[in-house]
PASEBA-1860 file (N, C-alpha, C; in nm, 3 decimals):
! residues 232
1> MKNADPDQ> 0.646/0.210/1.543/0.687/0.292/1.428/0.718/0.432/1.479 ~ 0.845/0.459/1.494/0.889/0.586/1.551/0.883/0.696/1.446 ~ 0.822/0.806/1.480/0.804/0.915/1.384/0.922/1.010/1.386 ~ 0.963/1.050/1.268/1.061/1.156/1.255/0.988/1.289/1.249 ~ 1.063/1.396/1.272/1.007/1.529/1.251/0.962/1.538/1.105 ~ 0.841/1.594/1.080/0.791/1.599/0.942/0.889/1.660/0.843 ~ 0.958/1.768/0.883/1.054/1.831/0.795/1.172/1.740/0.768 ~ 1.218/1.669/0.871/1.329/1.576/0.853/1.288/1.462/0.761
9> FSIGELTV> 1.165/1.415/0.776/1.117/1.305/0.692/1.118/1.347/0.546 ~ 1.089/1.471/0.519/1.081/1.521/0.381/1.216/1.558/0.324 ~ 1.304/1.614/0.406/1.428/1.669/0.351/1.553/1.620/0.423 ~ 1.539/1.550/0.536/1.655/1.504/0.609/1.740/1.408/0.527 ~ 1.869/1.408/0.550/1.959/1.323/0.473/1.930/1.176/0.500 ~ 1.922/1.098/0.393/1.902/0.953/0.403/2.037/0.884/0.402 ~ 2.061/0.802/0.505/2.183/0.724/0.512/2.148/0.578/0.494 ~ 2.201/0.515/0.391/2.171/0.374/0.365/2.245/0.287/0.466
17> VGRLVDAS> 2.170/0.198/0.533/2.230/0.108/0.632/2.213/-0.039/0.594 ~ 2.135/-0.068/0.490/2.117/-0.207/0.450/2.025/-0.217/0.330 ~ 2.011/-0.340/0.282/1.923/-0.366/0.169/1.838/-0.487/0.198 ~ 1.709/-0.481/0.161/1.620/-0.596/0.174/1.640/-0.682/0.050 ~ 1.718/-0.788/0.065/1.764/-0.866/-0.051/1.653/-0.949/-0.114 ~ 1.544/-0.976/-0.041/1.436/-1.056/-0.096/1.345/-0.976/-0.188 ~ 1.358/-0.845/-0.187/1.271/-0.760/-0.270/1.311/-0.768/-0.416 ~ 1.213/-0.763/-0.505/1.241/-0.772/-0.648/1.294/-0.641/-0.704
25> NATLLCEI> 1.262/-0.528/-0.640/1.317/-0.398/-0.679/1.412/-0.351/-0.570 ~ 1.497/-0.254/-0.603/1.591/-0.202/-0.504/1.513/-0.145/-0.385 ~ 1.534/-0.204/-0.268/1.464/-0.165/-0.146/1.567/-0.147/-0.036 ~ 1.588/-0.024/0.004/1.699/0.009/0.092/1.649/0.055/0.228 ~ 1.707/-0.003/0.333/1.681/0.043/0.469/1.771/0.161/0.497 ~ 1.711/0.272/0.533/1.786/0.395/0.557/1.752/0.452/0.693 ~ 1.833/0.547/0.733/1.806/0.622/0.856/1.804/0.770/0.824 ~ 1.713/0.838/0.892/1.709/0.984/0.889/1.748/1.031/1.029
33> QEGENPVS> 1.851/1.110/1.037/1.900/1.152/1.167/1.814/1.265/1.222 ~ 1.765/1.247/1.344/1.687/1.351/1.413/1.752/1.374/1.549 ~ 1.842/1.473/1.553/1.921/1.492/1.674/2.011/1.371/1.693 ~ 2.001/1.306/1.807/2.080/1.186/1.832/2.002/1.059/1.804 ~ 1.879/1.072/1.758/1.792/0.956/1.740/1.764/0.929/1.593 ~ 1.830/0.829/1.534/1.801/0.796/1.394/1.664/0.729/1.381 ~ 1.592/0.762/1.276/1.461/0.703/1.248/1.474/0.621/1.121 ~ 1.426/0.497/1.127/1.440/0.405/1.014/1.330/0.427/0.912
41> VIYKPIAG> 1.366/0.419/0.784/1.271/0.431/0.674/1.311/0.332/0.564 ~ 1.217/0.304/0.475/1.244/0.225/0.355/1.245/0.319/0.234 ~ 1.353/0.312/0.160/1.373/0.398/0.043/1.377/0.309/-0.081 ~ 1.288/0.338/-0.178/1.283/0.262/-0.303/1.308/0.358/-0.419 ~ 1.433/0.368/-0.463/1.463/0.461/-0.573/1.403/0.415/-0.705 ~ 1.351/0.509/-0.781/1.295/0.477/-0.912/1.400/0.412/-1.001 ~ 1.525/0.452/-0.986/1.633/0.397/-1.067/1.652/0.247/-1.044 ~ 1.603/0.196/-0.931/1.619/0.055/-0.899/1.497/-0.030/-0.930
49> ERVLWDFP> 1.397/0.028/-0.999/1.277/-0.048/-1.033/1.304/-0.135/-1.155 ~ 1.266/-0.261/-1.148/1.281/-0.348/-1.265/1.162/-0.326/-1.360 ~ 1.187/-0.349/-1.486/1.085/-0.328/-1.589/0.978/-0.436/-1.579 ~ 0.851/-0.396/-1.583/0.738/-0.488/-1.581/0.662/-0.475/-1.711 ~ 0.605/-0.585/-1.755/0.537/-0.583/-1.884/0.404/-0.507/-1.881 ~ 0.341/-0.501/-1.762/0.207/-0.444/-1.756/0.197/-0.313/-1.680 ~ 0.309/-0.263/-1.625/0.309/-0.134/-1.556/0.413/-0.044/-1.623 ~ 0.381/0.084/-1.642/0.476/0.175/-1.705/0.605/0.187/-1.625
57> DGELAKRE> 0.715/0.207/-1.693/0.845/0.221/-1.628/0.848/0.346/-1.541 ~ 0.913/0.335/-1.426/0.939/0.451/-1.341/0.821/0.503/-1.264 ~ 0.715/0.421/-1.246/0.595/0.470/-1.178/0.563/0.396/-1.048 ~ 0.640/0.294/-1.013/0.605/0.215/-0.895/0.614/0.299/-0.767 ~ 0.714/0.384/-0.757/0.728/0.468/-0.638/0.609/0.561/-0.623 ~ 0.560/0.613/-0.735/0.443/0.702/-0.729/0.320/0.626/-0.681 ~ 0.307/0.501/-0.723/0.192/0.421/-0.680/0.199/0.388/-0.532 ~ 0.320/0.374/-0.480/0.337/0.356/-0.335/0.279/0.477/-0.261
65> VAAFQVSE> 0.309/0.595/-0.312/0.260/0.717/-0.248/0.108/0.727/-0.264 ~ 0.057/0.691/-0.381/-0.087/0.696/-0.404/-0.161/0.604/-0.308 ~ -0.103/0.487/-0.279/-0.165/0.395/-0.184/-0.175/0.457/-0.046 ~ -0.071/0.528/-0.005/-0.076/0.599/0.123/-0.185/0.705/0.123 ~ -0.198/0.777/0.012/-0.299/0.883/0.003/-0.440/0.825/0.017 ~ -0.466/0.711/-0.048/-0.599/0.649/-0.039/-0.623/0.597/0.102 ~ -0.522/0.536/0.161/-0.534/0.487/0.299/-0.571/0.599/0.395 ~ -0.508/0.714/0.376/-0.537/0.829/0.462/-0.676/0.884/0.435
73> ALGYKIVP> -0.714/0.892/0.306/-0.846/0.945/0.272/-0.957/0.856/0.328 ~ -0.932/0.725/0.334/-1.028/0.633/0.392/-1.031/0.642/0.545 ~ -0.920/0.686/0.602/-0.908/0.687/0.747/-0.868/0.551/0.803 ~ -0.819/0.461/0.715/-0.786/0.326/0.760/-0.646/0.314/0.817 ~ -0.558/0.405/0.782/-0.420/0.405/0.835/-0.350/0.271/0.810 ~ -0.370/0.215/0.693/-0.309/0.086/0.660/-0.165/0.103/0.612 ~ -0.140/0.208/0.537/-0.008/0.228/0.478/0.072/0.326/0.565 ~ 0.194/0.289/0.606/0.278/0.384/0.678/0.302/0.509/0.594
81> ETILRDGP> 0.328/0.619/0.659/0.349/0.744/0.586/0.451/0.723/0.474 ~ 0.415/0.765/0.355/0.497/0.743/0.236/0.498/0.869/0.152 ~ 0.615/0.913/0.112/0.629/1.032/0.030/0.723/1.003/-0.086 ~ 0.722/1.092/-0.184/0.815/1.087/-0.295/0.919/1.196/-0.273 ~ 1.045/1.157/-0.268/1.149/1.255/-0.241/1.283/1.207/-0.295 ~ 1.379/1.296/-0.293/1.512/1.264/-0.341/1.588/1.186/-0.235 ~ 1.685/1.106/-0.281/1.769/1.028/-0.192/1.904/1.006/-0.256 ~ 1.987/0.923/-0.194/2.123/0.904/-0.246/2.128/0.842/-0.386
89> YGLGSVQR> 2.020/0.776/-0.430/2.015/0.718/-0.565/1.902/0.780/-0.648 ~ 1.872/0.903/-0.615/1.772/0.976/-0.693/1.634/0.970/-0.632 ~ 1.537/1.016/-0.711/1.399/1.024/-0.666/1.344/0.884/-0.637 ~ 1.266/0.873/-0.531/1.205/0.745/-0.496/1.103/0.762/-0.386 ~ 1.039/0.653/-0.349/0.944/0.656/-0.237/1.020/0.633/-0.107 ~ 0.976/0.702/-0.004/1.033/0.685/0.130/0.917/0.658/0.225 ~ 0.926/0.547/0.297/0.817/0.503/0.384/0.871/0.475/0.524 ~ 0.793/0.516/0.623/0.836/0.492/0.761/0.843/0.341/0.787
97> WVDVDESI> 0.946/0.302/0.856/0.969/0.162/0.893/0.869/0.119/0.999 ~ 0.822/-0.006/0.990/0.732/-0.063/1.088/0.806/-0.170/1.168 ~ 0.808/-0.156/1.299/0.864/-0.261/1.386/0.759/-0.369/1.403 ~ 0.783/-0.484/1.344/0.685/-0.592/1.340/0.687/-0.674/1.468 ~ 0.569/-0.712/1.514/0.555/-0.801/1.630/0.579/-0.943/1.583 ~ 0.698/-0.994/1.609/0.738/-1.125/1.559/0.664/-1.239/1.629 ~ 0.594/-1.210/1.739/0.522/-1.316/1.810/0.391/-1.352/1.742 ~ 0.347/-1.271/1.646/0.219/-1.294/1.578/0.240/-1.381/1.454
105> DVLSLAST> 0.159/-1.484/1.441/0.160/-1.571/1.323/0.076/-1.502/1.215 ~ 0.142/-1.441/1.119/0.073/-1.363/1.016/-0.019/-1.450/0.933 ~ 0.021/-1.573/0.904/-0.062/-1.663/0.824/-0.195/-1.688/0.894 ~ -0.191/-1.713/1.023/-0.315/-1.736/1.099/-0.397/-1.609/1.106 ~ -0.333/-1.497/1.134/-0.403/-1.368/1.145/-0.473/-1.333/1.014 ~ -0.403/-1.353/0.904/-0.457/-1.315/0.773/-0.573/-1.402/0.730 ~ -0.593/-1.515/0.795/-0.701/-1.606/0.759/-0.828/-1.582/0.840 ~ -0.824/-1.486/0.930/-0.938/-1.459/1.018/-1.030/-1.352/0.958
113> DDLRIRKM> -1.140/-1.326/1.030/-1.230/-1.217/0.990/-1.206/-1.093/1.076 ~ -1.087/-1.082/1.131/-1.045/-0.965/1.209/-1.079/-0.837/1.131 ~ -1.138/-0.740/1.198/-1.180/-0.616/1.131/-1.063/-0.546/1.063 ~ -0.945/-0.554/1.124/-0.827/-0.489/1.065/-0.790/-0.556/0.933 ~ -0.806/-0.688/0.927/-0.779/-0.761/0.804/-0.887/-0.733/0.700 ~ -1.011/-0.721/0.745/-1.121/-0.689/0.653/-1.099/-0.552/0.589 ~ -1.055/-0.456/0.667/-1.027/-0.323/0.612/-0.916/-0.330/0.507 ~ -0.815/-0.413/0.535/-0.707/-0.428/0.438/-0.759/-0.492/0.310
121> ALFDVIIN> -0.846/-0.591/0.323/-0.904/-0.656/0.205/-0.984/-0.557/0.121 ~ -1.062/-0.472/0.187/-1.140/-0.372/0.115/-1.048/-0.269/0.049 ~ -0.947/-0.229/0.121/-0.849/-0.136/0.067/-0.784/-0.192/-0.059 ~ -0.750/-0.321/-0.057/-0.687/-0.383/-0.173/-0.779/-0.387/-0.294 ~ -0.908/-0.407/-0.271/-1.003/-0.403/-0.382/-1.005/-0.263/-0.442 ~ -1.006/-0.163/-0.357/-1.014/-0.024/-0.403/-0.892/0.012/-0.488 ~ -0.774/-0.024/-0.442/-0.652/0.016/-0.514/-0.611/-0.085/-0.621 ~ -0.689/-0.195/-0.632/-0.659/-0.297/-0.733/-0.518/-0.353/-0.711
129> NTDRKYGH> -0.493/-0.396/-0.589/-0.361/-0.445/-0.549/-0.332/-0.579/-0.615 ~ -0.221/-0.590/-0.684/-0.187/-0.716/-0.750/-0.088/-0.800/-0.669 ~ -0.058/-0.757/-0.545/0.051/-0.825/-0.475/0.034/-0.825/-0.323 ~ -0.086/-0.862/-0.274/-0.104/-0.873/-0.129/-0.061/-1.012/-0.083 ~ 0.066/-1.022/-0.046/0.122/-1.145/0.007/0.116/-1.142/0.159 ~ 0.136/-1.259/0.221/0.140/-1.264/0.367/0.254/-1.178/0.420 ~ 0.366/-1.178/0.347/0.480/-1.100/0.391/0.461/-0.950/0.380 ~ 0.353/-0.908/0.316/0.323/-0.766/0.302/0.220/-0.720/0.405
137> ILPDLEGA> 0.195/-0.806/0.505/0.104/-0.773/0.616/0.189/-0.760/0.741 ~ 0.187/-0.642/0.803/0.281/-0.610/0.910/0.209/-0.572/1.039 ~ 0.187/-0.668/1.131/0.133/-0.633/1.262/0.242/-0.568/1.346 ~ 0.214/-0.450/1.399/0.319/-0.382/1.473/0.310/-0.410/1.623 ~ 0.398/-0.350/1.698/0.409/-0.377/1.841/0.299/-0.309/1.921 ~ 0.220/-0.223/1.857/0.115/-0.149/1.928/-0.025/-0.196/1.890 ~ -0.034/-0.306/1.816/-0.165/-0.364/1.785/-0.224/-0.320/1.652 ~ -0.155/-0.237/1.578/-0.202/-0.198/1.445/-0.153/-0.298/1.342
145> IFGCDHGV> -0.219/-0.299/1.227/-0.175/-0.383/1.115/-0.152/-0.293/0.994 ~ -0.030/-0.293/0.945/0.005/-0.213/0.828/0.027/-0.303/0.708 ~ 0.020/-0.243/0.590/0.052/-0.312/0.467/0.164/-0.239/0.395 ~ 0.244/-0.315/0.321/0.354/-0.253/0.246/0.357/-0.309/0.105 ~ 0.446/-0.251/0.023/0.468/-0.294/-0.114/0.343/-0.279/-0.201 ~ 0.305/-0.155/-0.225/0.187/-0.126/-0.306/0.224/-0.064/-0.441 ~ 0.346/-0.091/-0.488/0.389/-0.033/-0.614/0.313/-0.087/-0.734 ~ 0.272/-0.214/-0.728/0.198/-0.272/-0.840/0.048/-0.272/-0.807
153> AFHHEDKL> -0.006/-0.154/-0.800/-0.148/-0.132/-0.773/-0.198/-0.022/-0.864 ~ -0.331/0.000/-0.864/-0.395/0.109/-0.938/-0.395/0.089/-1.090 ~ -0.370/-0.034/-1.137/-0.377/-0.055/-1.281/-0.520/-0.033/-1.328 ~ -0.536/0.019/-1.449/-0.671/0.047/-1.499/-0.746/-0.081/-1.536 ~ -0.674/-0.192/-1.554/-0.739/-0.321/-1.576/-0.752/-0.395/-1.443 ~ -0.857/-0.475/-1.427/-0.877/-0.549/-1.302/-0.768/-0.655/-1.289 ~ -0.688/-0.644/-1.183/-0.576/-0.735/-1.163/-0.561/-0.777/-1.017 ~ -0.669/-0.775/-0.941/-0.660/-0.801/-0.798/-0.602/-0.941/-0.771
161> RTVLWQFA> -0.492/-0.943/-0.696/-0.432/-1.068/-0.650/-0.401/-1.052/-0.501 ~ -0.452/-1.142/-0.420/-0.440/-1.126/-0.277/-0.455/-1.261/-0.207 ~ -0.402/-1.269/-0.087/-0.425/-1.387/-0.003/-0.548/-1.368/0.086 ~ -0.615/-1.255/0.074/-0.728/-1.221/0.161/-0.861/-1.237/0.087 ~ -0.898/-1.361/0.058/-1.022/-1.385/-0.016/-1.135/-1.433/0.075 ~ -1.115/-1.437/0.205/-1.218/-1.494/0.294/-1.346/-1.411/0.301 ~ -1.340/-1.286/0.251/-1.460/-1.201/0.255/-1.536/-1.200/0.123 ~ -1.489/-1.274/0.024/-1.552/-1.275/-0.109/-1.700/-1.306/-0.100
169> GESLTDQE> -1.782/-1.223/-0.163/-1.926/-1.242/-0.165/-1.999/-1.183/-0.046 ~ -1.928/-1.141/0.056/-1.993/-1.084/0.175/-2.041/-0.941/0.145 ~ -2.154/-0.907/0.202/-2.210/-0.773/0.183/-2.129/-0.670/0.259 ~ -2.114/-0.554/0.198/-2.049/-0.443/0.267/-2.139/-0.394/0.380 ~ -2.077/-0.357/0.490/-2.153/-0.302/0.601/-2.192/-0.158/0.571 ~ -2.284/-0.105/0.651/-2.322/0.035/0.635/-2.200/0.126/0.651 ~ -2.113/0.090/0.746/-1.994/0.171/0.768/-1.901/0.167/0.648 ~ -1.886/0.051/0.589/-1.800/0.040/0.470/-1.858/0.118/0.353
177> QADLSALM> -1.988/0.115/0.338/-2.051/0.196/0.233/-2.029/0.345/0.259 ~ -2.037/0.382/0.385/-2.012/0.522/0.421/-1.866/0.559/0.394 ~ -1.776/0.465/0.420/-1.634/0.490/0.393/-1.610/0.512/0.244 ~ -1.675/0.432/0.160/-1.660/0.448/0.016/-1.716/0.582/-0.031 ~ -1.830/0.619/0.023/-1.891/0.746/-0.014/-1.801/0.863/0.024 ~ -1.745/0.857/0.145/-1.656/0.963/0.191/-1.529/0.968/0.106 ~ -1.480/0.851/0.066/-1.360/0.847/-0.017/-1.387/0.913/-0.152 ~ -1.502/0.883/-0.212/-1.537/0.945/-0.340/-1.546/1.096/-0.327
185> DNLEDVSI> -1.602/1.143/-0.216/-1.616/1.286/-0.194/-1.480/1.353/-0.175 ~ -1.385/1.279/-0.113/-1.256/1.338/-0.078/-1.149/1.318/-0.184 ~ -1.175/1.234/-0.282/-1.070/1.194/-0.375/-1.011/1.312/-0.452 ~ -1.094/1.408/-0.485/-1.044/1.523/-0.560/-0.964/1.619/-0.472 ~ -0.980/1.604/-0.340/-0.914/1.698/-0.249/-0.777/1.651/-0.204 ~ -0.743/1.524/-0.229/-0.612/1.474/-0.190/-0.520/1.479/-0.313 ~ -0.392/1.463/-0.288/-0.295/1.484/-0.396/-0.270/1.360/-0.480 ~ -0.357/1.261/-0.469/-0.335/1.136/-0.540/-0.325/1.155/-0.691
193> REYLSDKD> -0.394/1.254/-0.745/-0.392/1.276/-0.890/-0.250/1.304/-0.940 ~ -0.164/1.353/-0.854/-0.026/1.380/-0.892/0.051/1.252/-0.924 ~ 0.004/1.140/-0.870/0.083/1.018/-0.876/0.026/0.911/-0.969 ~ -0.090/0.937/-1.029/-0.153/0.840/-1.118/-0.181/0.905/-1.253 ~ -0.179/0.823/-1.357/-0.218/0.871/-1.489/-0.369/0.899/-1.489 ~ -0.416/0.975/-1.586/-0.559/1.002/-1.596/-0.639/0.873/-1.608 ~ -0.587/0.779/-1.687/-0.657/0.652/-1.707/-0.668/0.572/-1.577 ~ -0.559/0.567/-1.501/-0.562/0.493/-1.375/-0.647/0.564/-1.269
201> FEALHMRI> -0.646/0.696/-1.272/-0.728/0.772/-1.177/-0.876/0.752/-1.207 ~ -0.913/0.754/-1.334/-1.052/0.730/-1.372/-1.096/0.588/-1.335 ~ -1.005/0.492/-1.352/-1.036/0.354/-1.316/-1.057/0.340/-1.165 ~ -0.982/0.415/-1.088/-1.000/0.415/-0.942/-1.141/0.462/-0.908 ~ -1.185/0.571/-0.970/-1.321/0.620/-0.950/-1.424/0.512/-0.985 ~ -1.404/0.447/-1.097/-1.499/0.346/-1.144/-1.503/0.226/-1.048 ~ -1.387/0.185/-0.995/-1.385/0.072/-0.901/-1.462/0.103/-0.774 ~ -1.440/0.223/-0.723/-1.510/0.262/-0.600/-1.661/0.265/-0.624
209> DRLAQEGT> -1.701/0.324/-0.736/-1.844/0.332/-0.768/-1.903/0.194/-0.789 ~ -1.833/0.107/-0.860/-1.882/-0.028/-0.884/-1.894/-0.106/-0.754 ~ -1.794/-0.092/-0.669/-1.795/-0.161/-0.541/-1.914/-0.116/-0.457 ~ -1.940/0.014/-0.455/-2.055/0.066/-0.380/-2.186/0.018/-0.439 ~ -2.196/0.016/-0.572/-2.320/-0.026/-0.638/-2.347/-0.175/-0.616 ~ -2.244/-0.258/-0.628/-2.262/-0.402/-0.610/-2.281/-0.437/-0.464 ~ -2.215/-0.364/-0.375/-2.237/-0.380/-0.232/-2.179/-0.506/-0.172 ~ -2.086/-0.571/-0.241/-2.025/-0.694/-0.188/-1.876/-0.696/-0.222
217> FPFPSEDW> -1.803/-0.774/-0.145/-1.664/-0.801/-0.179/-1.662/-0.888/-0.304 ~ -1.571/-0.862/-0.398/-1.570/-0.940/-0.522/-1.517/-1.082/-0.502 ~ -1.550/-1.167/-0.596/-1.494/-1.301/-0.604/-1.369/-1.296/-0.691 ~ -1.283/-1.396/-0.679/-1.165/-1.400/-0.768/-1.205/-1.404/-0.915 ~ -1.126/-1.339/-0.998/-1.152/-1.339/-1.141/-1.109/-1.473/-1.203 ~ -1.184/-1.514/-1.304/-1.147/-1.635/-1.378/-1.041/-1.604/-1.484 ~ -1.012/-1.476/-1.504/-0.920/-1.435/-1.611/-0.782/-1.394/-1.559 ~ -0.764/-1.401/-1.428/-0.639/-1.352/-1.369/-0.608/-1.435/-1.246
225> PAVPWPPF> -0.481/-1.475/-1.223/-0.448/-1.553/-1.102/-0.494/-1.481/-0.977 ~ -0.563/-1.554/-0.889/-0.625/-1.492/-0.773/-0.526/-1.460/-0.662 ~ -0.417/-1.535/-0.655/-0.320/-1.522/-0.544/-0.182/-1.493/-0.601 ~ -0.110/-1.397/-0.545/0.027/-1.370/-0.593/0.118/-1.488/-0.563 ~ 0.220/-1.505/-0.645/0.312/-1.617/-0.624/0.457/-1.569/-0.621 ~ 0.531/-1.613/-0.518/0.486/-1.694/-0.405/0.396/-1.611/-0.312 ~ 0.311/-1.678/-0.232/0.216/-1.604/-0.148/0.277/-1.544/-0.021 ~ 0.405/-1.573/0.003/0.470/-1.522/0.125/0.569/-1.410/0.093
END
């Protein structure tokens, strides 16, 4: 994942070079020019978001940014740098592109108890991710594992849907409890409040507190489909 200059990432001109046709919302591959070296990013304009029955219109891009903010506050580095900025089709989220290691079988990796996968599973519980598919798990060429497509997260109602249920019922480690405590302490200091409604922000607080109090990974809900469909 090649980094652009921070200023260029925020204000550099976005040039559309392609579209991810499998995405349900407008998802554009763009380049930001940095000298002679273009840096690839994913641009999701708010104007290209399809209407959902359970999420407010025009907020998916903001939730993408909120997911990055939580990932950073946790120190997990799961979400590639993501900001809200203007582009050729208006305001939208812009996220650094991840060069995926195609030699890794994501299905097999996602079924393990790998610590990187466990962190992603905990992260998804925290943000109430409704769409953790195998295709949204991105092992990069340097050994990190990133996640993408977090627009349908942070709902104030419990809607967790994920392919990462292998940790259900397991006790949180001391380190994970410490991570939750640090996140609660830092939540007011990060800019996440800019991107979530008061109701969704309060629900985030409540989820973190409940998770810490219960001390275990949750089981699938009987009131909501446990796995997104299709799962890939």
